[in-house]
C-alpha positions in Angstrom: 151.4 -82.6 -97.5 154.1 -80.4 -96.1 156.7 -82.5 -94.3 157.2 -82.2 -90.6 159.2 -83.8 -87.8 162.2 -83.7 -90.1 165.6 -82.2 -89.2 167.5 -80.1 -91.6 170.5 -82.4 -92.1 170.5 -84.8 -95.1 171.4 -88.4 -94.0 174.2 -90.1 -96.0 173.7 -92.2 -99.0 173.6 -95.3 -96.8 170.2 -94.3 -95.4 167.5 -96.9 -95.3 163.8 -96.2 -96.2 160.9 -97.7 -94.4 157.5 -97.0 -96.1 154.5 -97.9 -94.0 152.0 -98.6 -96.7 148.4 -98.0 -95.7 146.0 -99.7 -98.2 144.6 -97.4 -100.9 146.9 -94.4 -100.3 148.8 -94.4 -103.6 151.1 -96.9 -102.1 151.8 -98.9 -105.2 152.8 -95.8 -107.1 155.1 -94.8 -104.2 156.6 -98.2 -104.1 157.3 -98.2 -107.8 159.1 -94.8 -107.4 161.1 -96.1 -104.4 162.3 -99.1 -106.3 163.9 -96.9 -108.9 166.3 -95.5 -106.2 167.8 -98.8 -105.2 169.5 -101.9 -106.6 167.3 -105.0 -106.7 169.3 -106.7 -104.0 168.9 -103.7 -101.7 165.1 -104.0 -101.6 163.4 -106.2 -99.1 161.2 -108.8 -100.8 158.8 -108.8 -97.8 155.7 -106.8 -98.6 153.5 -108.4 -96.1 153.9 -109.3 -92.4 153.9 -113.1 -93.0 156.9 -112.6 -95.3 158.8 -110.4 -92.8 158.2 -112.5 -89.7 161.0 -115.0 -89.4 163.7 -112.9 -90.9 166.6 -112.5 -88.6 168.1 -109.1 -87.8 171.1 -110.1 -89.9 168.9 -110.8 -92.9 167.0 -107.5 -92.4 170.2 -105.6 -92.2 171.1 -106.6 -95.8 168.3 -104.4 -97.2 167.9 -100.6 -97.6 164.3 -100.4 -98.7 161.3 -101.8 -96.8 157.9 -101.1 -98.3 154.6 -102.8 -97.8 151.6 -103.6 -95.6 153.9 -104.2 -92.6 153.8 -103.8 -88.9 155.7 -100.7 -87.9 156.8 -102.5 -84.7 158.5 -105.2 -86.7 160.7 -102.7 -88.4 162.2 -101.0 -85.3 165.2 -103.2 -85.8 166.0 -101.6 -89.1 169.4 -99.9 -88.5 169.8 -96.1 -88.6 170.2 -93.8 -90.4 166.8 -94.5 -91.7 163.8 -92.5 -93.0 160.4 -93.8 -91.9 157.3 -92.4 -93.4 153.7 -93.0 -94.5 151.0 -91.5 -96.7 147.4 -90.8 -95.7 144.2 -90.1 -97.6 140.8 -88.7 -96.6 139.3 -91.6 -94.5 135.9 -91.9 -96.3 137.6 -91.7 -99.7 140.0 -94.4 -98.7 137.3 -96.8 -97.6 135.2 -96.3 -100.8 138.2 -96.5 -103.0 139.3 -99.7 -101.3 135.8 -101.3 -101.8 135.5 -100.4 -105.5 139.1 -101.4 -106.1 138.4 -104.9 -104.7 135.3 -105.2 -106.9 137.3 -104.2 -110.0 140.0 -106.7 -109.2 137.5 -109.5 -108.5 135.8 -108.8 -111.8 139.1 -109.4 -113.6 139.6 -112.9 -112.2 138.5 -116.0 -113.9 135.6 -117.8 -112.1 138.0 -120.5 -110.9 140.5 -118.0 -109.5 137.8 -116.0 -107.8 136.9 -119.1 -105.8 140.4 -119.4 -104.4 140.6 -118.9 -100.6 143.0 -116.0 -100.8 140.4 -114.1 -102.9 137.6 -114.3 -100.3 137.8 -110.5 -99.7 137.5 -109.7 -103.3 134.7 -112.3 -103.7 132.8 -110.7 -100.8 133.1 -107.2 -102.3 131.8 -108.4 -105.6 129.0 -110.7 -104.5 127.7 -109.6 -101.1 125.0 -107.0 -100.8 126.5 -103.7 -99.6 124.7 -103.8 -96.2 125.9 -107.3 -95.5 129.4 -106.5 -96.7 129.8 -103.4 -94.5 127.7 -104.5 -91.6 127.5 -108.3 -91.5 129.1 -111.3 -93.1 130.7 -114.4 -91.6 132.7 -113.8 -88.4 136.2 -114.4 -89.8 135.4 -112.2 -92.9 134.0 -109.5 -90.7 137.1 -109.5 -88.6 139.3 -109.2 -91.7 137.3 -106.4 -93.2 137.0 -104.4 -90.0 140.8 -104.7 -89.4 141.3 -103.0 -92.8 138.3 -100.6 -92.9 137.4 -99.6 -89.3 139.3 -96.5 -88.2 142.5 -98.1 -89.6 144.7 -95.0 -89.0 143.7 -94.8 -85.4 144.2 -98.5 -84.5 147.3 -99.0 -86.7 149.3 -96.0 -85.6 148.2 -96.4 -81.9 149.3 -100.1 -81.8 151.9 -99.9 -84.6 150.6 -103.3 -85.9 148.3 -104.0 -88.9 145.8 -105.9 -86.8 145.8 -103.2 -84.2 142.0 -103.0 -84.0 141.6 -106.6 -82.8 144.4 -106.1 -80.3 143.1 -102.9 -78.9 139.5 -104.1 -78.6 140.7 -107.2 -76.9 142.7 -105.1 -74.4 139.6 -103.1 -73.6 138.1 -106.2 -72.1 140.6 -105.9 -69.2 141.7 -102.2 -69.5 138.8 -99.8 -69.9 141.1 -96.8 -69.8 142.3 -97.6 -73.4 139.2 -95.8 -74.8 138.8 -93.9 -78.1 140.3 -90.7 -76.7 143.5 -92.6 -75.7 143.6 -94.4 -79.1 143.6 -91.1 -81.0 146.1 -89.5 -78.6 148.5 -92.4 -78.9 148.1 -92.6 -82.6 148.9 -88.9 -83.1 151.9 -89.1 -80.8 153.3 -92.0 -82.7 152.7 -90.2 -86.0 154.6 -87.2 -84.8 157.6 -89.4 -84.4 157.7 -90.4 -88.1 160.4 -88.9 -90.2 157.8 -88.0 -92.9 154.0 -87.8 -93.0 152.3 -87.0 -96.3 148.9 -87.1 -98.1 148.0 -88.4 -101.5 147.2 -84.8 -102.7 150.8 -83.7 -102.3 153.3 -86.3 -103.2 155.7 -83.7 -104.4 156.9 -83.1 -100.9 157.5 -86.8 -100.5 159.6 -87.0 -103.6 161.6 -83.9 -102.6 162.3 -85.4 -99.1 163.3 -88.8 -100.5 165.7 -87.1 -102.8 167.0 -84.4 -100.5 166.4 -85.3 -96.9 167.1 -89.0 -97.3 170.0 -88.3 -99.7 168.6 -90.5 -102.5 169.0 -88.9 -105.9 168.5 -92.0 -108.1 170.6 -92.7 -111.2 169.4 -89.8 -113.4 166.8 -92.0 -115.0 164.4 -92.0 -112.1 160.8 -91.4 -113.0 159.0 -88.6 -111.2 156.6 -89.8 -108.6 153.9 -87.6 -109.9 154.0 -89.3 -113.3 153.6 -92.8 -111.8 150.0 -94.0 -111.6 149.7 -97.6 -110.5 146.3 -99.1 -109.6 144.7 -95.7 -110.3 141.1 -96.4 -111.5 139.0 -94.5 -109.1 139.2 -90.9 -110.1 135.6 -90.3 -109.2 134.7 -87.9 -106.4 133.6 -89.4 -103.0 130.1 -88.1 -103.8 129.9 -90.0 -107.0 131.3 -93.2 -105.4 128.6 -92.7 -102.7 126.0 -92.6 -105.5 127.5 -95.8 -107.0 127.2 -97.4 -103.6 123.5 -96.5 -103.4 123.0 -97.9 -106.9 124.4 -101.2 -105.7 121.7 -101.3 -103.0 123.4 -99.7 -100.0 121.0 -98.3 -97.5 121.3 -95.9 -94.6 122.7 -98.8 -92.6 125.8 -99.0 -94.8 126.4 -95.2 -94.8 126.0 -95.1 -91.0 128.5 -97.9 -90.7 131.0 -96.0 -92.9 130.5 -93.0 -90.7 131.4 -95.1 -87.6 134.4 -96.6 -89.5 135.8 -93.1 -90.0 134.9 -91.3 -86.7 138.4 -91.7 -85.2 140.3 -91.5 -88.5 138.6 -88.2 -89.3 140.1 -86.7 -86.1 143.5 -87.9 -87.1 143.1 -86.6 -90.6 142.0 -83.2 -89.5 144.8 -83.0 -87.0 147.3 -83.8 -89.8 145.8 -81.1 -92.1 146.0 -78.6 -89.2 149.7 -79.4 -88.8 150.2 -78.9 -92.5 148.8 -75.3 -92.2 151.4 -74.3 -89.7 154.3 -76.3 -91.1 
């Protein structure tokens, strides 16, 4: 993805990096690369919101790298100069990749570990019939899965929080003006204010910007981002994964639901690709 919304001046070495990691968008590989650019004590240990919440501004100011499944809004207090960015992936591909990733991870766990409460999402992916997994399930599980699958780009970037879907749908109960059109419009406006926006098929631009635009060159031993492949086990095409989903018993109900889960994200994705053409 060609970069955009970036000025031509390279920030000083003291720049901070904020990586807004969307699930299944090469984020583990990107994180591994970013780690090589900083000392261990410069890297925030908070990779999830529940780890970041409760940190004071003074504590946050000690770190120079923030990377994880984190609310964008929680990181506004990170001091400048900073370089805030994210990576996107074709929406349907992201959902199918996420699903099969959870199944693989679940299969690696021991029976006892699989039963642990924190592995309920993996357990559901492995055990539930496809139609129930994507379209039904217990209320609390459905909420968790929809917050991660259902038009995640639109809801996350419009609300700037990870559970944006729940918040926005709740808001619609009292404010009908916050419809799909507004969600997409606000999400695209927020994305335009990022310092960097990339796609998984062109991480070279990200590596270049990190080294040149953010002024981070590494120590000479830094591994190229293109050579890092963490959690890469789904090189199949989207079509093949669709066939695998059918082989697992998925019916038209599941595929229709996936279409619904990507209807807004596809608009964002295509808008990003159009911007790349003119960048």
